[in-house]
N, C-alpha and C positions, 0 to 999 in steps of 0.2 A: 281348393275352391276357396271355400272358408278362409284360409291365410289372406287371397288375395284380397278379399270383400274385407278383413280384419284391416289389410294395409291401406285402401282404399280410404274407408273410412277415419281411421288415423289421420290421414293426411287433410281429409275436409274439416276435421276440427279442427287441427293447427293451423289448417287457412283460415277459418272461420274466429279464431280466439286472435289470428294475425289482424284480420281485418277491425276485431274488436277495441282493439288495443290501438290502430291505426284513427279509431273513430275519437277515441278516446283523448288520445292525442291533440286530434284537432281541435275537438271543444276545446282543450287546453288553449291551445295555441289561439283561438277564436275570442278567447275570454278577453287578451286584451285589447282585442277591437273593443268589445263590450262594454270595457273600462273606459276606454277613451270616448264613448258614447254617450255615456251614462255622464262622465265630467259635461259632454258637448253638454247635456241637454240639460244640467246645473248652471252653466254658464252663460247660456243664452241668453241674449237679450232682447232679441227678436222675438215679442210675444205672439206674433201672427205666425212662426215656424215650430211653435213650441209643442201643437198637437202631432205634427208630422215626423218632429224629432221624437218622440213618446211613442208614439205607432212605429218607428223604425228599432228603437231600441227592443219594443216589447216583441216586434219581428223575431228579432235576431235572439233575444232571450228562450224564446220558443222552440225556435230554431235547435239552437245549443243543449234542449233537454228534449226535444226529438232525436238528435244523436245518441243523447246517450243511453235513451230508453231503447233506437235500435241497437247498439251495444251490447245492452241488456237481453233484448231478442236474440242476436245473434249464440251467445252464453246460455243462456237458459233452453231456447228451444222447446216451448210451450205456447198453445193457446193464447195461454192468460197474456204472456207477454206482446203477442202480437195484438192482440183486442187493448193493450196499454199504448202501445207503438199508435193504434188508430184513434184512440180517445185524444192522446196529446196531437195529434196530425189534424182531426177535425177541431178542436178545441182552437188552434192555431186560426186553421182558417177563416174561421165565426170571428175569433176576435181581429184579425187583422183585412181579410182582404171580401169578407162580406157586404156586398153592395146596395145587394136589394132585400126589400122584406122577403120577397120568397124563397134567396138563397139562404138568408137566415132561418125561416120555418122549415126549410128541407134541411139543414144544418143542425138544427135544435132537435129534428125528428131524428135523424139519423145517431147523432149523440144519445138521447134517450136508449134507443136501439141496442147501441153498442154495452150503455151500463143496464140494460134489461141481461144484454144475454153474460154479461160479469157478474153479475147477481144472482142471476136464477139459472144458466147451463153451467159456468163455471163455480159454483159456492164451495162446492167441498173440495177442488184442486186451488181455490185462493185460500182458503184455509191452509194448505197443507204447503203451501209456499211460504205464505206467512210466518207460519209453524218454522220450517225451514230457511228461511231468511233471519229468524232473530237465533236459531241457535249456532247460527255462523259465527 
C-alpha cells in the first residue's frame, strides 16, 4: 500500500512542477505584452487616456506577479506562500478595482489581517523560509 501512495505522491509532485513551469512560461510570454503596454503608455499623446492606460499596465504587471507567486506556492507547499499569494491578489484588487470607500476599507482591513497572520502566526516559519532561500 505504501508503494502506491509513494507513486501517487510522486505523480502529483511531477504534475505540480509541470504546472508551475507552465505558469512561469506563461508569465514570460505575457511579459512581451507588458513591454508593448509600457511603450504605449510612454508614447501616448492623448492625456485623457493616460490614467486608463497606466491602470491597465499596473493590472497586467500585478497579474504577472501573482502568477509567479502562484508558481512558487505550487513548488513550496507552505501556508506562508499561500498568504503571500493572497497578499498580492488583495493588493491588486485594492489598487485596480476598488470602486467605493467601503470596498477599500474592507480590503485594507483584510490586508492588515493577512500581514498580522504572517507576522504573528508564521514568524518562525518565515525566518526559516528566508534562511532557506538565502542558502540556495
